[in-house]
N, C-alpha and C positions, 0 to 999 in steps of 0.2 A: 385771045389767050385765057387759058384757066387751070386749073388742076384736078388731077384724077386721083384715084388708089394706085395707078401705076408709078405716079410722080412719088406719091409717099414711099411706096414700096422700096423705090431706087433710093430715096432718101435715107430710109430707114437703113440700107445696106453700106451708105457712106458713112453714117452718123455713129452706127450702134456701138463700136469699138472706141468712139470719143467720148461718149456722155457717160452718165451714171443711169442706171436702171434706178428709178426712186421707188420707195415702199407706197404699198397701199394700207391704210389702215382701216380694218371695220371697225364702225362704230354702232355698237348694239342699239336697238331700242331704248328710249329713255336718255340716252348721249344727248348733251346740247338742248335738254328739255323737249325733243322732239318724240313722236310716237312712232316713227320710221327709224329701221337702221340705215347708216350712212356709209359709203364707201368714200372715203377721203385718199385722192391721189396726190402725194406730198411731193411735188414738183420745186418745193424752196428747197430741197436737199440737192438740185441739180447744180453742177459745175456753175459757177458765178451766182448761184442764188436764186434761179429761175429757169422757167421751161425754153428761155430764149436763146440758148448757147446750141440747141438743137436746130433753129432755122439759120442762126450764124455758122456752124459748121458746113450745113447742106450748102450754103451759098459759096464759101471759101472753096470747097471741095469740089465744086461742079461747074466753077467760073474761072476764066483766065485773069490773073489778078497782075495789074502794070506794075512797076517799079515803085511808082508813087504809093500802093498799097491800097487801103480800104478806109472808106469814109463812112461814119455813121451819125445819125441824129437820133437821140434818144431824151426820153425821161430819166433815163438811167439804168434799168436794167437791160434794155436791147444793147448799152454801151457798154457795160460790162461784159455782156456775152460775146459781143463782137471782138474787145479786148483779149477777152481771153482765149477766144478761139484762134486770134491773129496772133497771140504769143505763142501757141501751141505749135503753129506751123509757121513760122518765122515770117511773119508778113508786118509790115509796118501799118499803124492804125491811129488815125485822129478820130476821136469822140467829142462830139456837140452836145451839150445839155444846157437846158434851162436853170436861171437862178432859183428854181423850183424845186431841184433835184436834191435828194435827200442827201444829207452827210454823210449816211452808210453806203448809198449808190456811188457819190462819188469818191469816196475813200477806197471802194472796189475796183472803179475803174482806174485809179491811180495805181493800185496794188499790182495790176496786170502791164506796166508800164508802156500803156498807150498815151499819144499826146491829147490833154484833155484840155476842151476850149468851152469855159462857161459863160454865157450871156444871154440875156433875154428873159422875159418875163413867163413864155410858153414855150411849149414844144415847138410851136410854129415857128417860133424866132431860132430856135437851136437848127430846125431845117433848112431856113432859108441861108443861114451862114454856114451848113455844112454845103449847099448847091454852090455858093460861090468858092468855096475850097476845091469843089470838086472841077468846076469849070477852069480854074487857075490851075491845078496841078494833073489833074487826068486820072487821079484815084476813083478806085471802082465803088459805087455806092451801095451799101447793104442796108436796103429798106427795113423798118422797123416792122411794117405788117403787109404792106399793098405790093408784094412782089412774089412770084409763084416761087423761086426757090426756098423763100423764108416761109411760106404756107405751107409748101410741103415738108420742110422740116419739121416746123410745129406740129404738122399732122401726124408725125411719129409718137407724139405724147398719146392718142389716142389707139395707134397699134399697139403700143408696149401695154396700155391700160387695159386695153382689151383679151389681152395674153392673159393678164392677171386675176381680170376679175370679167370673164366672159357673159356673167348673167344680168347685168345692169339694164335696165328699161329706158334709164333717164340720167342724163347729165347735165350738172349746171356749171357755166363758165363765162368767168368774169371777161367782160370784152372791153377793151381801150380803142385801140385802129382796126381789131377785129383779126388780125393774122393767125391768131391761135385758133379761134372758134370756126374760121373758114377752113382749115387742115383737119381740124377735128369733125366739122359737119361732115367734111368729104369722105373720111373714112368710114364715118359711123351711119352714113346716108342710107336710110332704109331699114336698118337694125335696130339702132338706139336713138330715140330722141334727144336732139341737142337743144339746149336753152340757152340764150343769151341772158347776162345779168349786167345791167351798167348801174352807175352812179346817177341818180335823175339830174343831177346837176353838170354832169359829163357825158350824153348820152349819143353819140356819134352815129352808132350804128340803129339804135331805136328809131332816132328820127329819121334816118335814111329810109328806112321800111315803110314808114308811116307817109312819107314824102314821095316814095317812088323812086328814088336816087340820092346819091349823097349831097349834104348841104351843110354849110357850117354851122356849128353850134356853140355856145357858151360853155367855158370850162372852169366849173366852180364845183370842188370837190376836195374830201378829205385824202381821196385815192387820187389827185390829178397826177402826182407824179410818175403813176403806172400807167392810169386809164385817163388820161388828157389828151386825146387826141381831139381836135377841132374839127375834125372831117374825117370819116371813113373812106375808104379807098374806092375807087372804081370798082377794081378785081374783088375786093374782099365783097363790097354790095352784090355784085352779080352771083357770087357762089352761094352767100347768105340768104339772098332772096329766093333761091332755089333749094336750099338743103338744109337750112336751118328750122326748126319747128316753129318758134318764136322767141320773142326777149320780154325780159319785164324789168323794171326799175325799182331802186330800192334808195332809202334816205342816207345820209352819212350817219345820222344816230344808229342807224340799224348795220352800218359796216363798222362803226367802233365797237359796237356790242358783240359783233362774230367775233372781231381781233382779240376783244377780251376773253371772251368764252374759250377759243382757240387754246390762250395760254392757261388760262384756270382750268381748264377742264381736261385738257390734252397736253400741256405744255409744250404747245406749237407755237415759234414765234413769227408768226406770217403779219407781212406789211398790210397796211388796209386794202389795196387790192387785191391781196390774195384770200380777204378773208370776204370780198364782195359776194362772190357766189354761195357760200354759206349763209348770208344775211337774208338771201332771197328765202331761205326755209324758215331763217328764225323770224322775220318779221310776216310771213304769210304771202308775201310776195308771189311765190310758188307753192303750191298744196299737192303733195303727192297723193292719187288716188290709195286705197287701202291694197296693201301688199305691193305698191311699185317699188322699184329696187333703184333707188338713187346713188347718182356718184358725184362729187363734188371736187373739184379740181382745186387744190390751194397753191397756186400758181408763184408765188414768190414770198422769200424771206428776208429782202433787204430792207431790214428795218431798224433804226437804231433804237439801243435797248432802254436810254432814258424814255424816248417817246413811247415805246410800248408800256414802261412802267407808268407813265403818266396817263395813258389809255386805262390800265387795270384799275389804277388808284382813283378813278374818277367813279367806280362804281357800276360802270356801263354794263359789266355783266350780272348784276343783279335782278 
């Protein structure tokens, strides 16, 4: 099984009336201290606060849903997206998140009326609890990243962005489990270079590409609640090994600096995972060629304001 452009086109037709077209902000040369201009795709303004509602709607609209409804394991954003889409379509939803999920994300899930289950120290623990629930109830699984309907739905982000900004040379995408970058690389393959960006302490895809296949990795990063997959999926790996240009790693300090700079220079309240792609430019993990037209996806905004204020207050942006 794989995902192709036709799958993303079909997903686009299913979800486009259910989602927001999120804006693109053109940042001129000199912004964020960079010599190049940057196109920021602001998916943090999407329903439920992240791009993940695209994959959630595509799965719900393309699958038969049993009476038990749907179940999802999540670091937070996927759970909020599934809860939002399920409420919109009148489907029962059970969401399983680890104790590391941020209060802002837990509050989102609560607000959409899903049954929320909090437990375990990592995403993998939530996934195990979710699997037990599905076995007991027959609920439909909506995987956060390693499923064709999820990947095709996330790929609509690239289709929309290309309509808005058709002249990009490269896009930088933060990677957790890899569903978003798999979909975007599928849509843009052969036309736009797609580069993955991961925290050095949570690098499931980068490690898999180096090892020749998915392997378990440690998860220790400021962005673990959204980019904290212990292992990238098999489907994600096959797609990215074929269609991704390459991936780079950034340290947590660079992520915090990017998060602070997004706020102080553009008043964008991004969560750490959403600042990770910009961090690659700020710290030099990715260095554009002269004249290269670069896009950066700001993928989520489910951040507690107290946490953001603390980050900005540390002076990370100076």
